[in-house]
N, C-alpha and C positions, 0 to 999 in steps of 0.2 A: 431503687436508682432515682435522681430526681430527673425531669424532663430536659434540664439543660447538661446534665451528665450525658444522658444518652443525646442528644443532639449534638455534642461535643463527639460522643463516641463517634455518632453516624459521620460526622463531616472529618473525623480523622479516618475512618473507614475508605470513605469516597477520594479522600485526598492518597490513599495508599495505592487505590486502582486507578485514578489519574495516573500515578507516577508508576505502575505498571505497564500502562497503556503507552506513555513517553518511553519506556524502555523498550518496549515489543519494538513500536517503531524505530527507533533508532537502532537498534540492532538488525532488524529487515534491511536497514539504510548499511549495514555494515560499517558503521561508525561506532567508535569508541570513545568516552569521554572526552578527551583528549583532541580527538577530530574534530568533534562537532566546536571545541572552543575553538580552536585554533580555523577551520574554514568558516566559521561566523565572525571573524574579526576578533574575537575575544566578547563578542556580543553573550555569548552565553559561557559562562565559567563554568570547568568541568566539576568543578567541586558543589555550585550553586544547582547543577543539571542534576547530579547524583543526588542531592538532597530531594530535587523536585519526585525524582524516580524512588527514591525511599520512602516517600512520603512526609518526611521531616519537613517539607517546608512549602508553601500554598503557592500556586504560580499566577499569577494575575491573567486577568482575562487578555489585555491590551498583548503579555509578554506570550503568551499562550500563542495568540493570532501571529508573532513574530515567529516563533518555531514550527507555527503547523507551515507557514511561506518557507523555513529553512530547509525543513523536509521534504518540501511539494508534496503537501496531503492537504484535502481538506481538515478545516480546523475539528470538523465535528469526530473525525477519526481520533482524537488525542483524548478523547473522551469518553470513559467505560460505558457500554450500554447497561440498561436498568437490568437484563438477563445475565449479565455477567458477576455479577454476586457469586463471592467467592471463587471464581473461576479465573485461574491465571492466563492471559494470551497468549499463543505459541505464534512459530512462523507456519506458515500453511505450505507443505511443499506441494507444488503443481505437476511436478514432472509425471506423475501418474496419480490419477484419482479413483478410488474403486475398479481398480482393473483396467480404466480406458486411457487411451493415450490420446494427446496432443498434441497441437503446433507451438513450438516457440516462437514468439517474436521478441526481435529487437527493439525494445521502447526508444532506446536513445536515438532511433534513427526516425522514428516516428516523428519528431519535432521539425524534421525537415520536411514532412510534407505539405504543402498546401493546396489551397481548393479547397470546393465542399466537400470531397471525397476527404480530404488528409483530417477535414475540422470535426465530419462525422464520424471517423476510424477512430480520431482520437478520443473522442466524449462517449462512443461506445466501449472504449477499451478503459477509458478511468472509472465508467460506470463498475466493469467487470472487476476493478481494483478495489473500489470500493467495496463492492458484494462483499468479494473475498478477503479483503482488509490484507490485502498485498503492495504495501508501497517500496519491494526494494527500488523500484523506478529504471529497474535494467531489461529484465526479460518477465514476460509474464506469457505463459501456456494458456492458448484457448483450448478449449474444449469440442467436442463435436456438434454441441448443440451452437456453443458460440461461431462456430464457422459459417453453420448455416445465415446468422445475423450478417456475420462479416461479407459473407459473398453477396447478400442483398446489397448492403453499403455499396460494394464495389461493384455493382451490378454484373455478376458473373453467375455460371452456374457453380453451386455447388464443387463441381469436379475440378473447376479452374480456379477455386478461390486458394489455393495452396501456389501453384503457380504466381496468380497475381500480386499474392504476398512476396513472394522472391524477388519478382521483378521490380515491385517498390523497395526493395531491400530490409525489408521488416524481418526475416528467417534467413539463415545462412548456414553452414556447414558448423561454425566455431559458436553457432548456437545448439547444437544437437537434435538438430529436427528431428521429430519423432515420424511415427507412421502417420500414415493418412487415416481420418477419421473416418469410420463409416459411414454411411448418410443413413 
């Protein structure tokens, strides 16, 4: 096989991995191809987005950037990792991880928090989403280790952190708040 053929094959494989990431993020957002088309004002046609996701068509960098803004995820999260070779992305179930429970947060309420506390909390939770590659944008379960950091951000003791999150409107019965993590 010539170098050109190998390069084309590598490009094609990378295009498929980019497509897998695009599909995984869209599915985490619980959007169909038609939903994306409609909600984007037809900027992203279902047929074209499907071709990107199947790796049949390459997406330009400016278009990738607009898609990341539409999905409200960092653009680098739409690209596959070097370690993902041959591994299909999947949604992460955060309700119970390794037998440990956490606290579910309503991320839609986070946007309404003002001031330095809200900004710091937002940055920290965004970092967790990036690390876990969980971009559904609605709910995030934080674990006991995460809760320690959240308590520090909120300036409360670990034992009061869940109550403070509830006071801020970030937890609630409709989210199915789970057991209090152990210290």
